[in-house]
DRENPA-744297 format. One record per residue (C-alpha): z, x, y; residue number from 1; residue in three letters. Coordinates in pm, 1 decimal, padded with zeros to 6 digits. Each point is the difference from the previous one (the first is absolute). Example, Ala and Ser with C-alpha at 12.3 -4.5 7.8 and 13.67 -1.06 7.14 Angstrom:
REM DRENPA-744297
+----------+----------+----------+-----+-----+
:        z :        x :        y :   n : res :
+----------+----------+----------+-----+-----+
:  00780.0 :  01230.0 : -00450.0 :   1 : ALA :
: -00066.0 :  00137.0 :  00344.0 :   2 : SER :
+----------+----------+----------+-----+-----+
***
This chain:
REM DRENPA-744297
+----------+----------+----------+-----+-----+
:        z :        x :        y :   n : res :
+----------+----------+----------+-----+-----+
: -06235.6 : -11030.8 :  14270.2 :   1 : MET :
: -00076.4 : -00198.3 : -00307.1 :   2 : SER :
: -00195.6 :  00057.5 : -00312.4 :   3 : TYR :
: -00373.4 : -00110.2 : -00010.9 :   4 : PRO :
: -00026.1 : -00354.2 : -00033.2 :   5 : LYS :
: -00301.9 : -00002.6 : -00209.0 :   6 : LYS :
: -00012.4 :  00146.5 : -00348.8 :   7 : SER :
: -00195.7 :  00324.6 : -00026.6 :   8 : TYR :
: -00137.9 :  00183.8 : -00286.2 :   9 : LYS :
: -00024.2 :  00344.2 :  00174.0 :  10 : TYR :
:  00213.1 : -00000.6 :  00305.4 :  11 : ILE :
:  00381.0 :  00010.9 : -00008.1 :  12 : PHE :
:  00275.4 :  00057.8 :  00263.4 :  13 : GLY :
:  00096.0 :  00039.5 :  00281.3 :  14 : PRO :
:  00232.0 :  00256.0 : -00167.0 :  15 : VAL :
:  00243.1 :  00253.3 :  00166.4 :  16 : SER :
: -00105.8 :  00364.6 : -00060.5 :  17 : SER :
:  00241.3 :  00276.3 :  00022.4 :  18 : ARG :
: -00258.7 :  00215.6 :  00177.8 :  19 : ARG :
: -00261.1 : -00216.0 :  00138.8 :  20 : PHE :
:  00140.3 : -00290.2 :  00152.6 :  21 : GLY :
: -00091.7 : -00370.0 : -00097.3 :  22 : SER :
: -00311.4 : -00003.8 : -00225.0 :  23 : SER :
: -00253.3 : -00266.8 : -00141.7 :  24 : LEU :
: -00100.7 :  00162.0 : -00338.2 :  25 : GLY :
: -00326.5 : -00036.3 : -00181.6 :  26 : ILE :
:  00046.4 :  00021.2 : -00388.3 :  27 : ASP :
: -00343.2 :  00148.8 : -00118.6 :  28 : LEU :
:  00098.1 : -00042.4 : -00359.0 :  29 : SER :
:  00177.5 : -00327.9 : -00015.3 :  30 : PRO :
: -00061.7 : -00104.5 : -00354.0 :  31 : PHE :
:  00147.9 :  00319.3 : -00197.1 :  32 : LYS :
:  00116.3 :  00344.5 :  00080.0 :  33 : LYS :
: -00270.9 :  00241.1 :  00045.5 :  34 : CYS :
:  00094.7 :  00367.9 :  00070.9 :  35 : CYS :
: -00133.8 :  00345.7 : -00094.6 :  36 : ASN :
:  00384.4 :  00114.1 :  00001.6 :  37 : PHE :
:  00302.2 : -00131.3 : -00202.0 :  38 : ASP :
:  00268.2 :  00146.8 :  00224.0 :  39 : CYS :
:  00354.7 :  00009.8 : -00163.2 :  40 : VAL :
:  00143.9 : -00161.4 :  00313.4 :  41 : TYR :
: -00263.9 : -00294.2 :  00037.3 :  42 : CYS :
:  00177.9 : -00339.7 :  00055.2 :  43 : GLU :
: -00316.3 : -00174.3 : -00142.8 :  44 : LEU :
:  00000.6 : -00065.4 : -00384.6 :  45 : SER :
: -00141.5 :  00266.2 : -00247.1 :  46 : ARG :
: -00373.1 : -00024.5 : -00057.8 :  47 : ALA :
: -00278.8 :  00224.0 : -00127.0 :  48 : LYS :
: -00148.3 :  00238.4 :  00258.7 :  49 : VAL :
: -00350.4 : -00090.7 :  00085.5 :  50 : VAL :
: -00278.5 :  00153.4 :  00238.3 :  51 : SER :
: -00081.9 : -00347.5 :  00182.0 :  52 : MET :
:  00126.7 : -00320.3 :  00107.5 :  53 : ILE :
: -00095.5 : -00273.7 : -00255.4 :  54 : GLU :
: -00103.1 : -00350.9 :  00144.4 :  55 : GLU :
: -00010.6 :  00141.1 :  00360.8 :  56 : PRO :
:  00017.1 : -00294.4 :  00271.2 :  57 : PRO :
: -00315.9 : -00028.6 :  00220.3 :  58 : LEU :
:  00010.1 :  00136.4 :  00350.5 :  59 : VAL :
: -00091.4 : -00320.1 :  00160.8 :  60 : LYS :
:  00289.6 : -00186.4 : -00193.1 :  61 : ASP :
:  00263.3 :  00263.6 :  00108.2 :  62 : ILE :
: -00139.2 : -00028.9 :  00371.8 :  63 : ILE :
: -00001.2 : -00396.2 :  00011.2 :  64 : SER :
:  00373.3 :  00010.5 : -00121.0 :  65 : GLU :
:  00094.2 :  00277.0 :  00245.0 :  66 : LEU :
: -00158.2 : -00190.5 :  00297.7 :  67 : LYS :
:  00208.6 : -00289.9 : -00096.5 :  68 : GLU :
:  00323.4 :  00206.7 : -00026.1 :  69 : ALA :
: -00062.7 :  00166.1 :  00327.7 :  70 : LEU :
: -00008.5 : -00338.5 :  00165.9 :  71 : LYS :
:  00362.4 : -00044.0 : -00091.0 :  72 : GLU :
:  00106.5 :  00344.8 :  00027.7 :  73 : PHE :
: -00191.5 :  00167.4 :  00285.5 :  74 : PRO :
:  00276.0 :  00228.3 :  00098.0 :  75 : ASN :
:  00049.4 :  00177.4 : -00322.6 :  76 : VAL :
:  00000.5 :  00393.2 :  00043.2 :  77 : ASP :
: -00231.8 :  00095.1 : -00274.0 :  78 : VAL :
: -00251.3 : -00141.2 : -00257.3 :  79 : ILE :
:  00061.2 :  00191.1 : -00332.1 :  80 : THR :
: -00222.9 :  00063.9 : -00271.9 :  81 : LEU :
:  00206.0 :  00024.9 : -00311.4 :  82 : THR :
: -00023.0 : -00118.6 : -00355.0 :  83 : ALA :
:  00148.5 : -00070.3 : -00332.7 :  84 : ASN :
: -00068.4 :  00367.0 : -00076.9 :  85 : GLY :
: -00224.6 :  00225.5 :  00214.5 :  86 : GLU :
: -00202.0 : -00155.9 :  00290.0 :  87 : PRO :
: -00254.2 :  00283.7 :  00037.6 :  88 : SER :
: -00130.8 : -00112.7 : -00349.8 :  89 : LEU :
: -00150.6 : -00298.0 :  00163.1 :  90 : TYR :
: -00374.2 :  00026.9 : -00015.8 :  91 : PRO :
: -00089.6 : -00142.9 :  00328.1 :  92 : ASN :
:  00237.3 :  00196.9 :  00201.8 :  93 : LEU :
: -00228.0 :  00110.0 :  00280.8 :  94 : LYS :
: -00135.2 : -00347.0 :  00057.3 :  95 : GLU :
:  00331.7 : -00146.7 : -00005.6 :  96 : LEU :
:  00140.7 :  00256.3 :  00265.7 :  97 : ILE :
: -00302.1 : -00071.0 :  00221.0 :  98 : GLU :
:  00065.0 : -00363.9 : -00004.2 :  99 : GLU :
:  00383.5 :  00056.7 :  00071.7 : 100 : LEU :
: -00106.4 :  00199.5 :  00294.0 : 101 : ASN :
: -00228.1 : -00282.3 :  00120.4 : 102 : ALA :
:  00269.0 : -00272.4 :  00009.3 : 103 : ILE :
:  00318.4 :  00175.5 :  00081.7 : 104 : LYS :
:  00158.7 : -00020.0 :  00353.0 : 105 : THR :
:  00296.0 :  00184.0 :  00075.6 : 106 : THR :
:  00106.8 :  00085.7 : -00368.3 : 107 : GLN :
: -00034.5 :  00331.6 : -00152.2 : 108 : LYS :
: -00185.3 :  00038.9 : -00348.2 : 109 : THR :
:  00196.8 :  00187.3 : -00261.5 : 110 : LEU :
: -00045.2 :  00099.0 : -00359.0 : 111 : ILE :
:  00265.6 :  00092.7 : -00241.0 : 112 : LEU :
: -00149.6 :  00231.1 : -00252.3 : 113 : SER :
:  00088.3 :  00260.3 : -00266.7 : 114 : ASN :
: -00245.2 :  00245.5 :  00169.5 : 115 : GLY :
: -00255.4 :  00040.9 : -00254.1 : 116 : THR :
: -00257.0 : -00173.0 :  00208.8 : 117 : ALA :
: -00049.0 :  00342.3 :  00186.8 : 118 : VAL :
: -00158.5 :  00124.6 : -00321.7 : 119 : LEU :
: -00297.1 : -00257.5 :  00020.3 : 120 : HIS :
: -00225.2 :  00042.9 :  00276.5 : 121 : SER :
: -00076.2 : -00368.5 :  00046.9 : 122 : ASP :
:  00364.7 : -00069.7 :  00000.7 : 123 : LYS :
:  00074.0 :  00290.3 :  00232.3 : 124 : PHE :
: -00261.9 : -00109.2 :  00255.4 : 125 : ASP :
:  00121.2 : -00382.7 : -00016.8 : 126 : ALA :
:  00358.3 :  00099.3 :  00097.0 : 127 : LEU :
: -00101.0 :  00164.7 :  00308.9 : 128 : LEU :
: -00057.1 : -00324.9 :  00161.6 : 129 : ASP :
:  00376.8 : -00108.2 : -00024.5 : 130 : LEU :
:  00258.9 :  00046.7 :  00257.8 : 131 : ASP :
:  00268.5 :  00102.0 : -00247.5 : 132 : ILE :
: -00022.2 :  00162.0 : -00341.4 : 133 : VAL :
:  00306.2 :  00054.3 : -00210.8 : 134 : LYS :
: -00047.5 :  00234.9 : -00295.6 : 135 : PHE :
:  00263.5 :  00068.9 : -00257.8 : 136 : SER :
:  00065.6 :  00343.7 : -00086.4 : 137 : LEU :
:  00297.7 :  00032.2 : -00216.4 : 138 : ASP :
: -00044.8 :  00370.0 : -00136.2 : 139 : SER :
: -00270.3 :  00269.9 :  00051.7 : 140 : VAL :
:  00162.0 :  00177.5 : -00292.9 : 141 : VAL :
: -00266.7 : -00088.8 : -00273.3 : 142 : GLN :
:  00239.7 : -00061.5 : -00299.4 : 143 : LYS :
:  00239.4 : -00216.1 :  00217.2 : 144 : THR :
: -00290.6 : -00195.0 :  00130.0 : 145 : PHE :
: -00118.6 : -00095.8 : -00338.4 : 146 : ARG :
:  00365.2 : -00088.9 : -00116.3 : 147 : LYS :
:  00049.7 : -00234.9 :  00296.1 : 148 : ILE :
: -00322.2 : -00150.8 :  00067.3 : 149 : ASP :
: -00133.3 : -00014.6 : -00360.8 : 150 : ARG :
: -00380.5 : -00027.6 :  00123.6 : 151 : ALA :
: -00299.7 : -00112.6 : -00191.5 : 152 : ILE :
: -00132.6 :  00370.8 :  00001.6 : 153 : LYS :
:  00139.9 :  00332.2 :  00083.3 : 154 : ASN :
: -00062.3 :  00007.2 :  00369.3 : 155 : TYR :
:  00043.9 :  00342.6 :  00161.1 : 156 : SER :
:  00263.6 :  00010.2 :  00277.4 : 157 : THR :
: -00146.4 :  00299.1 :  00147.5 : 158 : ASP :
: -00333.4 : -00213.7 :  00043.0 : 159 : LEU :
:  00185.2 : -00288.6 :  00136.8 : 160 : ILE :
:  00164.2 :  00205.8 :  00268.6 : 161 : VAL :
: -00322.7 :  00139.7 :  00080.0 : 162 : GLU :
: -00176.1 : -00336.4 :  00038.1 : 163 : LYS :
:  00281.5 : -00144.3 :  00185.0 : 164 : MET :
: -00019.0 :  00299.1 :  00252.0 : 165 : SER :
: -00374.2 : -00093.1 :  00036.0 : 166 : GLU :
:  00067.8 : -00370.6 :  00048.9 : 167 : PHE :
:  00262.4 :  00092.6 :  00281.7 : 168 : ARG :
: -00274.9 :  00214.5 :  00175.7 : 169 : ASP :
: -00232.6 : -00295.1 :  00022.0 : 170 : LYS :
:  00247.2 : -00291.0 :  00039.1 : 171 : PHE :
:  00082.3 : -00125.8 :  00342.1 : 172 : ARG :
:  00281.6 : -00225.1 : -00092.4 : 173 : GLY :
:  00341.0 :  00042.7 : -00101.8 : 174 : LYS :
:  00044.7 :  00181.4 : -00334.4 : 175 : LEU :
:  00354.5 : -00055.3 : -00188.9 : 176 : VAL :
:  00082.5 :  00157.6 : -00331.7 : 177 : LEU :
:  00285.3 : -00111.6 : -00202.1 : 178 : GLU :
:  00209.8 :  00161.9 : -00260.4 : 179 : VAL :
:  00220.0 : -00209.0 : -00240.5 : 180 : LEU :
:  00278.5 :  00204.5 : -00133.7 : 181 : VAL :
:  00095.6 : -00067.8 : -00369.8 : 182 : VAL :
:  00307.9 :  00139.7 : -00148.7 : 183 : SER :
: -00063.6 :  00286.1 : -00235.8 : 184 : GLY :
: -00370.0 :  00023.2 :  00093.5 : 185 : PHE :
: -00062.9 :  00114.5 :  00376.7 : 186 : ASN :
:  00367.5 :  00012.8 :  00121.0 : 187 : ASP :
:  00014.3 :  00372.7 :  00069.3 : 188 : ASN :
: -00043.3 :  00253.6 :  00261.6 : 189 : GLU :
: -00310.9 :  00171.3 : -00176.4 : 190 : SER :
: -00183.9 : -00326.8 : -00015.8 : 191 : GLU :
:  00052.3 : -00072.4 :  00379.3 : 192 : PHE :
: -00062.7 :  00362.3 :  00104.8 : 193 : LYS :
: -00356.0 : -00058.0 : -00192.4 : 194 : ALA :
: -00060.2 : -00327.9 :  00176.1 : 195 : LEU :
:  00094.6 :  00152.4 :  00343.8 : 196 : ASN :
: -00281.0 :  00264.6 : -00052.4 : 197 : LYS :
: -00246.3 : -00279.2 : -00101.7 : 198 : ALA :
:  00108.4 : -00176.0 :  00323.5 : 199 : TYR :
: -00084.2 :  00291.1 :  00198.0 : 200 : GLU :
: -00366.2 : -00033.4 : -00115.9 : 201 : SER :
: -00025.9 : -00379.9 :  00001.9 : 202 : ILE :
:  00160.1 : -00031.2 :  00340.6 : 203 : ARG :
:  00128.1 : -00366.7 : -00028.5 : 204 : PRO :
:  00120.1 : -00197.7 :  00307.3 : 205 : ASP :
:  00307.3 : -00076.9 : -00212.6 : 206 : ARG :
:  00169.9 :  00038.2 : -00330.9 : 207 : VAL :
:  00184.4 : -00285.7 : -00149.5 : 208 : ASP :
:  00268.7 :  00104.1 : -00258.2 : 209 : ILE :
:  00169.7 : -00263.5 : -00195.0 : 210 : SER :
:  00139.3 : -00064.8 : -00350.7 : 211 : SER :
:  00011.2 : -00276.5 : -00245.0 : 212 : ILE :
:  00123.7 : -00318.0 :  00162.9 : 213 : ASP :
: -00167.5 : -00264.5 : -00216.8 : 214 : ARG :
:  00031.7 : -00069.3 : -00371.8 : 215 : PRO :
: -00231.4 :  00254.1 : -00166.1 : 216 : PRO :
: -00228.8 : -00074.6 : -00308.5 : 217 : ALA :
:  00121.4 :  00317.2 : -00174.0 : 218 : HIS :
:  00349.3 :  00139.6 : -00064.9 : 219 : ASP :
:  00040.0 :  00234.1 :  00298.1 : 220 : VAL :
:  00252.4 :  00017.8 :  00287.2 : 221 : LYS :
:  00006.8 :  00080.0 :  00358.1 : 222 : GLY :
:  00212.0 :  00234.9 :  00180.9 : 223 : ILE :
:  00275.3 : -00015.0 :  00253.2 : 224 : SER :
: -00052.3 : -00033.0 :  00362.5 : 225 : SER :
:  00188.1 :  00314.9 :  00069.7 : 226 : ASP :
: -00245.4 :  00200.6 : -00240.9 : 227 : LEU :
: -00305.4 : -00181.6 :  00174.6 : 228 : LEU :
:  00106.1 :  00130.2 :  00345.2 : 229 : TYR :
:  00074.3 :  00344.9 : -00133.9 : 230 : LYS :
: -00356.3 :  00008.0 : -00163.6 : 231 : LEU :
: -00165.5 : -00134.3 :  00317.3 : 232 : SER :
:  00144.7 :  00290.8 :  00206.7 : 233 : SER :
: -00212.5 :  00227.3 : -00195.1 : 234 : LEU :
: -00312.1 : -00147.0 :  00152.2 : 235 : ILE :
: -00091.4 :  00162.7 :  00316.2 : 236 : THR :
: -00378.7 : -00027.9 :  00010.7 : 237 : ALA :
:  00005.5 : -00368.8 :  00124.8 : 238 : SER :
:  00214.9 : -00285.2 :  00134.7 : 239 : LYS :
:  00217.7 : -00153.3 : -00258.1 : 240 : VAL :
:  00125.6 : -00335.2 : -00048.2 : 241 : CYS :
:  00260.2 : -00072.3 : -00248.9 : 242 : VAL :
: -00094.4 : -00349.8 : -00086.2 : 243 : ALA :
:  00237.8 : -00284.1 :  00069.1 : 244 : THR :
: -00045.0 : -00371.2 :  00032.4 : 245 : LYS :
:  00001.4 : -00179.6 :  00334.3 : 246 : LYS :
:  00027.8 : -00394.1 :  00025.9 : 247 : ALA :
: -00261.8 : -00231.8 :  00142.9 : 248 : LEU :
:  00089.3 : -00146.2 :  00337.4 : 249 : GLY :
: -00090.0 : -00343.7 : -00140.8 : 250 : GLU :
:  00096.2 : -00174.4 : -00310.2 : 251 : LYS :
: -00251.1 : -00053.0 : -00298.9 : 252 : LEU :
: -00024.0 : -00362.3 : -00108.2 : 253 : ASP :
: -00127.2 : -00026.1 : -00371.4 : 254 : PHE :
: -00059.5 : -00320.4 : -00206.6 : 255 : SER :
:  00100.4 :  00012.9 : -00371.5 : 256 : LEU :
: -00371.6 :  00086.0 : -00112.8 : 257 : ASP :
: -00032.7 :  00264.4 :  00287.4 : 258 : GLU :
:  00332.8 :  00163.1 : -00101.4 : 259 : LEU :
: -00125.6 :  00007.6 : -00359.0 : 260 : ARG :
: -00322.3 :  00177.4 :  00100.1 : 261 : LYS :
:  00190.8 :  00253.5 :  00203.2 : 262 : LEU :
:  00276.6 :  00083.3 : -00264.2 : 263 : LEU :
: -00269.2 :  00039.0 : -00264.4 : 264 : LYS :
: -00202.2 :  00250.8 :  00221.7 : 265 : LEU :
:  00279.0 :  00171.9 :  00161.3 : 266 : ARG :
:  00379.0 :  00002.9 : -00080.0 : 267 : PRO :
:  00224.0 : -00067.3 :  00294.8 : 268 : GLN :
:  00318.3 :  00189.9 :  00071.1 : 269 : SER :
:  00327.0 : -00169.4 :  00129.2 : 270 : LYS :
: -00068.8 :  00182.3 :  00316.4 : 271 : PHE :
: -00342.0 : -00180.5 :  00014.0 : 272 : ASP :
:  00148.4 : -00349.7 : -00059.8 : 273 : ILE :
:  00295.7 :  00027.7 :  00231.8 : 274 : GLU :
: -00183.5 :  00130.3 :  00285.4 : 275 : ASN :
: -00347.3 : -00155.2 : -00017.4 : 276 : ASN :
:  00034.5 : -00326.0 : -00186.0 : 277 : PHE :
:  00079.7 : -00327.2 :  00168.3 : 278 : SER :
:  00259.7 : -00236.3 : -00121.3 : 279 : PRO :
: -00236.5 : -00226.9 : -00192.9 : 280 : SER :
: -00165.3 :  00307.5 : -00167.0 : 281 : SER :
:  00353.2 :  00113.3 : -00102.7 : 282 : LYS :
:  00037.9 : -00342.2 : -00141.2 : 283 : ALA :
: -00306.1 :  00018.4 : -00208.1 : 284 : ASN :
:  00084.4 :  00330.1 : -00135.4 : 285 : LEU :
:  00324.0 : -00154.7 : -00129.2 : 286 : ASP :
: -00208.4 : -00280.1 : -00177.1 : 287 : ILE :
: -00232.5 :  00270.8 : -00177.1 : 288 : LEU :
:  00355.8 :  00198.7 : -00083.3 : 289 : LEU :
:  00155.2 : -00315.1 : -00132.6 : 290 : SER :
: -00292.1 : -00124.7 : -00212.7 : 291 : ASN :
: -00033.5 :  00353.9 : -00143.2 : 292 : GLY :
: -00366.3 :  00085.2 :  00152.8 : 293 : GLU :
:  00134.8 :  00264.0 :  00208.8 : 294 : ALA :
:  00212.3 :  00283.2 : -00123.9 : 295 : LYS :
:  00243.8 :  00237.5 :  00167.0 : 296 : GLU :
: -00022.9 :  00387.3 : -00043.4 : 297 : PHE :
:  00247.9 :  00263.9 :  00092.1 : 298 : ASP :
: -00160.8 :  00323.0 :  00110.8 : 299 : LEU :
:  00237.7 :  00272.3 :  00111.9 : 300 : ALA :
:  00232.6 : -00251.7 :  00136.5 : 301 : GLY :
: -00262.4 : -00221.2 :  00183.1 : 302 : VAL :
: -00067.2 : -00331.0 : -00114.5 : 303 : MET :
: -00383.4 : -00118.4 : -00048.0 : 304 : PHE :
: -00153.2 : -00323.4 : -00096.7 : 305 : TYR :
: -00346.8 : -00044.2 : -00178.3 : 306 : LYS :
: -00171.2 : -00232.6 : -00221.6 : 307 : ILE :
+----------+----------+----------+-----+-----+
***
């Protein structure tokens, strides 16, 4: 497997996902971060919270690029709607999903969302046509939710749970919920018991539990693996996956420019590089490190590389 030979504005990957396999990503906010949350653990640069994506790409341009990328990588597992921020803020979401469903073959369609889409009927309905929906739900305790996710408005956690439950009733695909555990915020028994009660109502197919494993924009820390597994044992209302990385079967081959783009968008761990990069990609990383473009960061004993 190699990185796309063409230069794309909106398509990136394939990348190895800890939970969904190999993925071609669609960046719906390629020019600046646009999100209605300012999560304390976010790996993207800090930015003012917004209610819509600014300068959104056209559906026809996204689809044109994706068709070309799928010619090179027809065997990726998923086509992932993501963003430099929150993808459900994309104004033409329903049209885009319809077009994705028209051109996909064996791939599943997936969105990685903070979950607020369920509060808006048009977004709610659009997501029903995806194969997999992943919502973040870091806490259902109102005070904790505000502290972690720092939303543009004071969203009600009770209403979010109610609307996610309604979504589950109508959605025929796979619904995955994710909780990211932050030290000193939601890393205790009462938080997880409250989450478990919410899961009884939402009935997700799977709950992914993880902690910070990439350099965050804010000064917060993750928790130990031992505590992560202990907290996960409190979840009895759903299947639980304590997220761990897996290597791609084939190596990724990046040019210098391609590697620059990737490291700006998504920091890569030592695991990513050792297990997924080709020898030439590793050599190009050495060049970027030696000339000062790429930087090393240590996060709880794990080395990361980013630009």
